[in-house]
C-alpha positions as CSV (number, residue, x, y, z in Angstrom):
1,M,91.0,-49.1,-151.5
2,R,90.3,-46.6,-148.8
3,N,90.2,-43.8,-151.4
4,L,87.8,-45.8,-153.5
5,S,85.5,-46.4,-150.4
6,L,85.6,-42.6,-149.7
7,I,84.6,-41.8,-153.3
8,I,81.7,-44.3,-153.1
9,L,80.6,-42.8,-149.7
10,L,80.8,-39.2,-151.1
11,F,78.8,-40.3,-154.2
12,F,76.0,-41.8,-152.2
13,S,76.0,-39.0,-149.7
14,G,75.7,-36.5,-152.6
15,F,73.0,-38.7,-154.1
16,I,70.9,-38.7,-151.0
17,L,71.4,-34.9,-150.6
18,A,70.3,-34.4,-154.2
19,Q,67.2,-36.6,-153.9
20,G,65.8,-36.1,-150.4
21,T,63.3,-38.4,-148.8
22,E,59.7,-38.8,-149.8
23,A,57.8,-35.7,-148.6
24,V,54.7,-33.6,-148.7
25,L,55.2,-29.8,-148.8
26,H,52.4,-27.8,-147.1
27,L,51.9,-24.5,-148.9
28,K,50.6,-21.3,-147.2
29,T,47.7,-21.3,-149.7
30,G,46.4,-24.5,-148.2
31,N,47.5,-26.7,-151.0
32,S,50.3,-29.3,-150.9
33,L,53.0,-30.7,-153.2
34,D,54.2,-34.3,-153.4
35,G,57.9,-34.9,-154.0
36,Y,61.1,-35.3,-152.1
37,G,62.6,-33.1,-149.4
38,M,64.6,-32.7,-146.2
39,L,65.3,-30.2,-143.4
40,S,68.2,-28.1,-144.4
41,A,71.5,-28.6,-142.5
42,T,72.2,-24.9,-143.1
43,R,70.0,-24.1,-140.1
44,I,73.1,-24.4,-137.9
45,L,74.4,-21.3,-139.5
46,G,71.7,-19.1,-138.0
47,D,68.1,-19.0,-136.8
48,H,66.6,-19.1,-140.3
49,E,65.4,-22.7,-140.7
50,I,64.6,-23.7,-144.3
51,V,63.3,-26.8,-146.1
52,L,64.8,-28.3,-149.3
53,F,62.2,-29.8,-151.6
54,R,61.8,-30.9,-155.2
55,K,58.7,-32.1,-157.1
56,E,59.0,-35.6,-158.7
57,S,59.5,-33.9,-162.1
58,E,62.4,-31.9,-160.9
59,K,66.0,-33.0,-160.4
60,V,67.3,-30.3,-158.0
61,L,66.2,-29.5,-154.4
62,K,65.1,-25.9,-154.0
63,E,64.9,-23.8,-150.8
64,W,61.6,-23.1,-149.2
65,D,60.8,-21.1,-146.0
66,E,58.0,-19.7,-143.8
67,T,57.1,-17.1,-146.4
68,Q,55.9,-19.8,-148.8
69,I,55.1,-22.9,-146.6
70,T,53.6,-23.8,-143.2
71,G,55.8,-27.0,-143.0
72,I,56.7,-30.3,-144.4
73,T,55.9,-34.0,-143.8
74,L,58.8,-36.4,-144.3
75,I,58.0,-40.1,-145.0
76,T,60.5,-42.7,-144.1
77,N,59.7,-46.5,-144.1
78,D,55.9,-45.6,-144.2
79,K,56.3,-43.4,-141.1
80,E,55.1,-39.8,-141.5
81,T,56.8,-37.1,-139.5
82,E,55.3,-33.6,-139.8
83,F,57.3,-30.4,-139.1
84,R,55.5,-27.1,-138.8
85,Y,56.8,-23.5,-138.6
86,V,56.0,-22.1,-135.1
87,T,56.7,-18.6,-133.9
88,M,58.5,-19.1,-130.6
89,D,58.2,-15.6,-129.0
90,K,58.1,-11.9,-129.9
91,G,61.9,-11.6,-129.9
92,T,62.6,-14.2,-132.7
93,S,63.1,-13.0,-136.2
94,H,62.1,-16.3,-137.8
95,P,59.8,-19.2,-136.7
96,Q,61.3,-22.6,-136.0
97,L,60.5,-26.0,-137.5
98,L,59.0,-28.1,-134.7
99,E,58.0,-31.8,-135.0
100,I,54.3,-32.4,-134.3
101,I,54.0,-35.2,-131.7
102,S,50.3,-34.9,-130.9
103,E,47.8,-32.5,-132.4
104,G,44.5,-31.1,-131.1
105,E,43.1,-28.2,-129.1
106,V,46.5,-28.4,-127.4
107,T,49.4,-29.5,-129.7
108,L,52.6,-31.1,-128.4
109,Y,55.7,-30.2,-130.3
110,G,59.3,-31.5,-130.1
111,K,62.7,-30.3,-131.2
112,N,66.0,-32.0,-131.2
113,V,68.7,-29.7,-129.7
114,A,72.2,-30.2,-128.5
115,A,72.3,-31.4,-124.9
116,S,74.3,-28.4,-123.4
117,K,75.2,-30.2,-120.1
118,A,76.1,-33.5,-121.7
119,E,79.7,-34.0,-122.6
120,P,80.5,-35.4,-126.2
121,Y,81.9,-38.9,-126.1
122,T,84.4,-40.5,-128.4
123,Y,84.6,-44.1,-129.6
124,T,87.0,-45.9,-132.0
125,T,86.5,-48.4,-134.7
126,A,89.1,-50.6,-136.3
127,D,89.4,-52.3,-139.6
128,A,92.0,-53.3,-142.1
129,N,92.8,-49.7,-142.8
130,G,93.6,-48.9,-139.2
131,I,91.9,-47.3,-136.2
132,E,89.5,-44.4,-136.6
133,S,88.1,-42.1,-133.9
134,H,84.5,-40.8,-133.8
135,T,83.0,-38.1,-131.7
136,V,79.3,-38.1,-130.8
137,Y,77.4,-35.0,-129.6
138,P,74.4,-36.0,-127.4
139,K,71.0,-34.6,-128.4
140,K,67.9,-34.1,-126.3
141,I,64.2,-33.5,-127.2
142,V,62.8,-30.2,-126.0
143,L,59.0,-30.3,-125.7
144,Y,56.6,-27.4,-126.3
145,I,52.8,-27.2,-125.8
146,K,50.5,-24.7,-127.5
147,R,46.8,-24.2,-127.5
148,S,45.1,-23.3,-130.8
149,S,44.2,-19.9,-129.3
150,E,47.7,-19.1,-128.2
151,Q,50.2,-17.1,-130.2
152,F,53.3,-18.7,-128.8
153,P,54.2,-22.1,-127.4
154,T,55.1,-22.9,-123.8
155,K,58.3,-24.8,-123.2
156,L,57.7,-27.8,-121.0
157,T,60.4,-29.0,-118.7
158,T,60.8,-32.7,-118.0
159,L,63.0,-32.0,-115.0
160,K,62.1,-31.3,-111.3
161,G,59.0,-29.2,-111.0
162,W,57.3,-30.6,-114.2
163,K,54.2,-31.6,-112.2
164,K,53.6,-28.0,-111.1
165,E,54.1,-26.8,-114.6
166,V,51.7,-29.3,-116.1
167,K,49.0,-28.7,-113.5
168,Y,49.2,-24.9,-114.0
169,Y,48.9,-25.2,-117.8
170,F,46.0,-27.7,-117.6
171,S,44.3,-26.2,-114.6
172,D,40.9,-26.2,-116.3
173,C,40.8,-30.1,-116.3
174,E,40.4,-31.5,-112.8
175,A,40.4,-35.1,-114.0
176,L,43.8,-34.7,-115.6
177,I,45.2,-32.9,-112.5
178,K,44.0,-35.8,-110.3
179,K,45.8,-38.3,-112.6
180,V,49.0,-36.3,-112.4
181,D,48.8,-36.2,-108.6
182,E,48.3,-39.9,-108.5
183,D,51.3,-40.5,-110.7
184,F,49.1,-42.0,-113.4
185,F,50.9,-39.6,-115.7
186,T,54.6,-39.0,-115.5
187,K,57.2,-36.8,-117.2
188,D,58.0,-39.8,-119.5
189,N,54.5,-39.9,-121.1
190,V,53.7,-36.2,-121.8
191,S,52.1,-37.2,-125.1
192,D,49.5,-39.2,-123.1
193,I,48.8,-36.1,-121.0
194,V,48.1,-34.0,-124.1
195,E,46.0,-36.7,-125.7
196,F,43.9,-37.1,-122.5
197,Y,43.3,-33.4,-122.4
198,N,42.2,-33.2,-126.0
199,D,40.0,-36.3,-125.7
200,F,38.3,-35.6,-122.3
201,C,38.8,-32.0,-121.2
202,T,38.1,-29.7,-124.1
203,D,34.4,-29.9,-123.8
204,Q,34.6,-28.6,-120.2
205,K,35.2,-25.1,-121.3
């Protein structure tokens, strides 16, 4: 019975991998393709992050990278999540795929990375087949902000000193700095800070 369950699990895992989720592929030409896609798990093998995508008329997912596309939008349960290739700094050989959290004159990006200081934790489950152990590796979201005029994004810390960092980056908007000083904005609502800047501060230049 356990072998049968494993076969079924592998079948459906392979099916999902072959199909991908509903997606829109953004080409460097400015056009887009509708179909099915996913972020490739092969990214863990190096710094070259690729996208797997197939058109509706195709059966096999194909590899796409920054030489062909600017990014991809994945659609799950009617929720759209867009990922865009962003060059991180001069020393990187390939751009990274970052999630767009808020877009405007200043765009807020996010990326899930392993939490280096967090210890993995283990839990067990039990059923008729026995006890099974599972190990979970904690993740954290690293935030980046980037003006449309900037070549590279700025990593934004959410730890001690974040106020100083935010006030320096948005120093051209006194109204925003005042709200930060008054704790109207906190490290937990960075997206609100970026949206406020894009809505009320961009005309001050």
